[in-house]
N, CA and C atoms as an extended XYZ file, in Angstrom:
285
Properties=species:S:1:pos:R:3:atomname:S:1:resname:S:1:resid:I:1 pbc="F F F"
N        -6.106      101.718      179.188 N   UNK     1
C        -6.865      100.575      178.724 CA  UNK     1
C        -6.494       99.336      179.534 C   UNK     1
N        -5.198       99.134      179.744 N   UNK     2
C        -4.746       97.950      180.480 CA  UNK     2
C        -5.247       97.978      181.917 C   UNK     2
N        -5.246       99.166      182.531 N   UNK     3
C        -5.699       99.269      183.917 CA  UNK     3
C        -7.175       98.900      184.036 C   UNK     3
N        -7.971       99.320      183.051 N   UNK     4
C        -9.398       99.002      183.061 CA  UNK     4
C        -9.594       97.499      182.920 C   UNK     4
N        -8.841       96.888      182.015 N   UNK     5
C        -8.925       95.440      181.813 CA  UNK     5
C        -8.501       94.697      183.074 C   UNK     5
N        -7.393       95.121      183.676 N   UNK     6
C        -6.910       94.479      184.901 CA  UNK     6
C        -7.945       94.579      186.014 C   UNK     6
N        -8.514       95.760      186.167 N   UNK     7
C        -9.509       95.966      187.227 CA  UNK     7
C       -10.740       95.094      186.994 C   UNK     7
N       -11.182       95.022      185.746 N   UNK     8
C       -12.349       94.199      185.418 CA  UNK     8
C       -12.064       92.727      185.705 C   UNK     8
N       -10.890       92.244      185.279 N   UNK     9
C       -10.524       90.848      185.534 CA  UNK     9
C       -10.465       90.557      187.030 C   UNK     9
N        -9.896       91.490      187.783 N   UNK    10
C        -9.780       91.302      189.227 CA  UNK    10
C       -11.160       91.224      189.872 C   UNK    10
N       -12.046       92.134      189.497 N   UNK    11
C       -13.398       92.123      190.067 CA  UNK    11
C       -14.158       90.860      189.678 C   UNK    11
N       -13.992       90.418      188.422 N   UNK    12
C       -14.664       89.189      187.986 CA  UNK    12
C       -14.161       87.978      188.760 C   UNK    12
N       -12.851       87.907      188.992 N   UNK    13
C       -12.304       86.781      189.747 CA  UNK    13
C       -12.765       86.838      191.196 C   UNK    13
N       -12.750       88.030      191.773 N   UNK    14
C       -13.216       88.170      193.160 CA  UNK    14
C       -14.662       87.685      193.285 C   UNK    14
N       -15.497       88.061      192.318 N   UNK    15
C       -16.900       87.631      192.347 CA  UNK    15
C       -17.000       86.117      192.179 C   UNK    15
N       -16.196       85.563      191.270 N   UNK    16
C       -16.221       84.119      191.042 CA  UNK    16
C       -15.754       83.342      192.268 C   UNK    16
N       -14.851       83.964      193.040 N   UNK    17
C       -14.340       83.302      194.242 CA  UNK    17
C       -15.243       83.509      195.450 C   UNK    17
N       -16.280       84.310      195.286 N   UNK    18
C       -17.243       84.488      196.362 CA  UNK    18
C       -16.976       85.643      197.296 C   UNK    18
N       -16.160       86.589      196.890 N   UNK    19
C       -15.890       87.751      197.741 CA  UNK    19
C       -17.081       88.697      197.683 C   UNK    19
N       -17.427       89.250      198.813 N   UNK    20
C       -18.473       90.262      198.863 CA  UNK    20
C       -17.897       91.569      198.333 C   UNK    20
N       -18.744       92.465      197.874 N   UNK    21
C       -18.292       93.756      197.342 CA  UNK    21
C       -17.439       94.468      198.385 C   UNK    21
N       -16.176       94.691      198.036 N   UNK    22
C       -15.257       95.381      198.935 CA  UNK    22
C       -14.817       94.555      200.127 C   UNK    22
N       -15.279       93.323      200.220 N   UNK    23
C       -14.944       92.491      201.370 CA  UNK    23
C       -13.737       91.612      201.133 C   UNK    23
N       -13.486       90.765      202.116 N   UNK    24
C       -12.334       89.864      202.051 CA  UNK    24
C       -12.654       88.656      201.193 C   UNK    24
N       -11.588       88.067      200.687 N   UNK    25
C       -11.713       86.835      199.916 CA  UNK    25
C       -11.835       85.649      200.865 C   UNK    25
N       -12.545       84.617      200.444 N   UNK    26
C       -12.608       83.407      201.261 CA  UNK    26
C       -11.222       82.772      201.396 C   UNK    26
N       -11.052       81.974      202.427 N   UNK    27
C        -9.779       81.286      202.655 CA  UNK    27
C        -9.428       80.402      201.468 C   UNK    27
N        -8.131       80.328      201.195 N   UNK    28
C        -7.645       79.441      200.146 CA  UNK    28
C        -7.748       79.998      198.737 C   UNK    28
N        -8.118       81.249      198.604 N   UNK    29
C        -8.264       81.821      197.263 CA  UNK    29
C        -7.141       82.804      196.911 C   UNK    29
N        -6.239       83.020      197.837 N   UNK    30
C        -5.150       83.975      197.596 CA  UNK    30
C        -4.277       83.536      196.423 C   UNK    30
N        -4.105       82.238      196.254 N   UNK    31
C        -3.286       81.729      195.154 CA  UNK    31
C        -3.855       82.101      193.795 C   UNK    31
N        -5.168       82.026      193.671 N   UNK    32
C        -5.810       82.392      192.404 CA  UNK    32
C        -5.631       83.877      192.116 C   UNK    32
N        -5.735       84.697      193.154 N   UNK    33
C        -5.542       86.143      192.973 CA  UNK    33
C        -4.094       86.438      192.595 C   UNK    33
N        -3.157       85.760      193.228 N   UNK    34
C        -1.732       85.958      192.935 CA  UNK    34
C        -1.432       85.550      191.493 C   UNK    34
N        -2.021       84.442      191.054 N   UNK    35
C        -1.823       83.984      189.680 CA  UNK    35
C        -2.349       85.022      188.683 C   UNK    35
N        -3.509       85.598      188.964 N   UNK    36
C        -4.061       86.637      188.098 CA  UNK    36
C        -3.145       87.856      188.068 C   UNK    36
N        -2.658       88.275      189.218 N   UNK    37
C        -1.756       89.429      189.274 CA  UNK    37
C        -0.470       89.163      188.493 C   UNK    37
N         0.047       87.954      188.593 N   UNK    38
C         1.255       87.589      187.842 CA  UNK    38
C         0.994       87.638      186.337 C   UNK    38
N        -0.164       87.107      185.908 N   UNK    39
C        -0.523       87.141      184.487 CA  UNK    39
C        -0.659       88.578      183.995 C   UNK    39
N        -1.277       89.422      184.813 N   UNK    40
C        -1.452       90.820      184.434 CA  UNK    40
C        -0.103       91.532      184.326 C   UNK    40
N         0.807       91.214      185.231 N   UNK    41
C         2.133       91.832      185.186 CA  UNK    41
C         2.897       91.375      183.943 C   UNK    41
N         2.816       90.083      183.611 N   UNK    42
C         3.478       89.580      182.403 CA  UNK    42
C         2.901       90.243      181.151 C   UNK    42
N         1.585       90.404      181.124 N   UNK    43
C         0.944       91.047      179.974 CA  UNK    43
C         1.414       92.493      179.845 C   UNK    43
N         1.505       93.197      180.958 N   UNK    44
C         1.968       94.584      180.950 CA  UNK    44
C         3.404       94.676      180.440 C   UNK    44
N         4.256       93.790      180.922 N   UNK    45
C         5.654       93.767      180.487 CA  UNK    45
C         5.748       93.467      178.997 C   UNK    45
N         4.964       92.503      178.534 N   UNK    46
C         4.970       92.139      177.117 CA  UNK    46
C         4.498       93.319      176.260 C   UNK    46
N         3.475       94.025      176.710 N   UNK    47
C         2.970       95.184      175.974 CA  UNK    47
C         4.027       96.273      175.883 C   UNK    47
N         4.725       96.524      176.989 N   UNK    48
C         5.791       97.531      176.977 CA  UNK    48
C         6.906       97.130      176.022 C   UNK    48
N         7.293       95.878      176.050 N   UNK    49
C         8.366       95.406      175.166 CA  UNK    49
C         7.941       95.458      173.701 C   UNK    49
N         6.697       95.101      173.432 N   UNK    50
C         6.204       95.167      172.057 CA  UNK    50
C         6.198       96.604      171.550 C   UNK    50
N         5.804       97.542      172.398 N   UNK    51
C         5.799       98.957      172.016 CA  UNK    51
C         7.212       99.448      171.740 C   UNK    51
N         8.142       99.073      172.595 N   UNK    52
C         9.539       99.456      172.395 CA  UNK    52
C        10.088       98.837      171.111 C   UNK    52
N         9.752       97.590      170.863 N   UNK    53
C        10.197       96.910      169.651 CA  UNK    53
C         9.696       97.636      168.404 C   UNK    53
N         8.427       98.037      168.400 N   UNK    54
C         7.880       98.759      167.254 CA  UNK    54
C         8.581      100.095      167.052 C   UNK    54
N         8.854      100.796      168.146 N   UNK    55
C         9.546      102.085      168.043 CA  UNK    55
C        10.946      101.902      167.468 C   UNK    55
N        11.650      100.877      167.924 N   UNK    56
C        12.997      100.621      167.410 CA  UNK    56
C        12.976      100.218      165.936 C   UNK    56
N        11.969       99.455      165.535 N   UNK    57
C        11.840       99.097      164.122 CA  UNK    57
C        11.583      100.335      163.267 C   UNK    57
N        10.742      101.245      163.761 N   UNK    58
C        10.485      102.493      163.037 CA  UNK    58
C        11.764      103.303      162.877 C   UNK    58
N        12.536      103.415      163.954 N   UNK    59
C        13.798      104.163      163.886 CA  UNK    59
C        14.796      103.509      162.940 C   UNK    59
N        14.869      102.194      162.982 N   UNK    60
C        15.778      101.470      162.093 CA  UNK    60
C        15.414      101.722      160.634 C   UNK    60
N        14.134      101.640      160.328 N   UNK    61
C        13.682      101.894      158.963 CA  UNK    61
C        13.951      103.320      158.524 C   UNK    61
N        13.727      104.258      159.431 N   UNK    62
C        13.961      105.671      159.130 CA  UNK    62
C        15.428      105.897      158.774 C   UNK    62
N        16.324      105.406      159.618 N   UNK    63
C        17.746      105.629      159.368 CA  UNK    63
C        18.287      104.777      158.222 C   UNK    63
N        17.644      103.672      157.920 N   UNK    64
C        17.992      102.910      156.712 CA  UNK    64
C        17.720      103.778      155.491 C   UNK    64
N        16.568      104.474      155.492 N   UNK    65
C        16.240      105.367      154.381 CA  UNK    65
C        17.231      106.522      154.283 C   UNK    65
N        17.619      107.078      155.437 N   UNK    66
C        18.605      108.164      155.444 CA  UNK    66
C        19.904      107.680      154.801 C   UNK    66
N        20.399      106.528      155.220 N   UNK    67
C        21.643      105.990      154.659 CA  UNK    67
C        21.510      105.677      153.172 C   UNK    67
N        20.360      105.154      152.771 N   UNK    68
C        20.153      104.849      151.352 CA  UNK    68
C        20.264      106.119      150.518 C   UNK    68
N        19.703      107.213      151.008 N   UNK    69
C        19.819      108.482      150.285 CA  UNK    69
C        21.253      109.003      150.307 C   UNK    69
N        21.906      108.907      151.445 N   UNK    70
C        23.273      109.418      151.560 CA  UNK    70
C        24.243      108.669      150.653 C   UNK    70
N        24.044      107.380      150.500 N   UNK    71
C        24.936      106.577      149.665 CA  UNK    71
C        24.459      106.489      148.217 C   UNK    71
N        23.319      107.125      147.929 N   UNK    72
C        22.799      107.107      146.564 CA  UNK    72
C        22.431      105.721      146.088 C   UNK    72
N        21.892      104.925      146.972 N   UNK    73
C        21.577      103.532      146.648 CA  UNK    73
C        20.461      103.409      145.617 C   UNK    73
N        19.665      104.434      145.456 N   UNK    74
C        18.579      104.374      144.485 CA  UNK    74
C        17.433      103.480      144.907 C   UNK    74
N        17.454      103.025      146.118 N   UNK    75
C        16.378      102.166      146.617 CA  UNK    75
C        15.165      103.018      146.977 C   UNK    75
N        14.002      102.417      146.848 N   UNK    76
C        12.784      103.090      147.285 CA  UNK    76
C        12.850      103.259      148.797 C   UNK    76
N        12.436      104.421      149.270 N   UNK    77
C        12.439      104.575      150.721 CA  UNK    77
C        11.163      103.965      151.289 C   UNK    77
N        11.286      103.417      152.463 N   UNK    78
C        10.165      102.728      153.099 CA  UNK    78
C         9.232      103.696      153.814 C   UNK    78
N         9.723      104.869      154.123 N   UNK    79
C         8.952      105.825      154.925 CA  UNK    79
C         8.545      107.044      154.098 C   UNK    79
N         7.743      106.812      153.072 N   UNK    80
C         7.285      107.900      152.210 CA  UNK    80
C         6.556      108.981      152.998 C   UNK    80
N         5.872      108.598      154.043 N   UNK    81
C         5.092      109.564      154.823 CA  UNK    81
C         5.969      110.599      155.525 C   UNK    81
N         7.237      110.313      155.703 N   UNK    82
C         8.157      111.267      156.340 CA  UNK    82
C         9.353      111.557      155.434 C   UNK    82
N         9.108      111.503      154.136 N   UNK    83
C        10.180      111.715      153.153 CA  UNK    83
C        10.921      113.024      153.404 C   UNK    83
N        10.202      114.105      153.698 N   UNK    84
C        10.856      115.400      153.931 CA  UNK    84
C        11.874      115.306      155.067 C   UNK    84
N        11.495      114.659      156.142 N   UNK    85
C        12.409      114.511      157.284 CA  UNK    85
C        13.601      113.631      156.928 C   UNK    85
N        13.352      112.558      156.209 N   UNK    86
C        14.434      111.657      155.793 CA  UNK    86
C        15.430      112.418      154.926 C   UNK    86
N        14.920      113.176      153.970 N   UNK    87
C        15.806      113.935      153.077 CA  UNK    87
C        16.579      115.008      153.839 C   UNK    87
N        15.912      115.670      154.783 N   UNK    88
C        16.584      116.711      155.570 CA  UNK    88
C        17.712      116.120      156.405 C   UNK    88
N        17.453      115.017      157.084 N   UNK    89
C        18.485      114.366      157.904 CA  UNK    89
C        19.629      113.879      157.010 C   UNK    89
N        19.292      113.343      155.849 N   UNK    90
C        20.321      112.855      154.927 CA  UNK    90
C        21.222      114.003      154.460 C   UNK    90
N        20.624      115.168      154.216 N   UNK    91
C        21.405      116.333      153.782 CA  UNK    91
C        22.267      116.897      154.901 C   UNK    91
N        21.708      116.930      156.114 N   UNK    92
C        22.355      117.634      157.226 CA  UNK    92
C        23.302      116.772      158.050 C   UNK    92
N        23.444      115.514      157.696 N   UNK    93
C        24.337      114.640      158.472 CA  UNK    93
C        25.231      113.858      157.517 C   UNK    93
N        26.191      113.198      158.099 N   UNK    94
C        27.102      112.364      157.309 CA  UNK    94
C        26.983      110.925      157.787 C   UNK    94
N        27.167      109.973      156.844 N   UNK    95
C        27.070      108.550      157.233 CA  UNK    95
C        28.162      108.138      158.198 C   UNK    95
């Protein structure tokens, strides 16, 4: 999805700057292209970090539930959709 968006943005900017299809950009427009590439790279990095952050939050919540069961905290588990896995890990491991 990101590659399609990047390609579309690049083609739109090239057209706005007056580049012919597949041709060279006019003089003095390299800075605008570089700025777009930098923005696209920052967006890609941010997307990767956000995905990693979500994965780590999921793991933290999962193991919080495991510990809650192991210690008999009586708290509601947050991950009802994977209750079987949480209970299995809680049984088969030690805190």
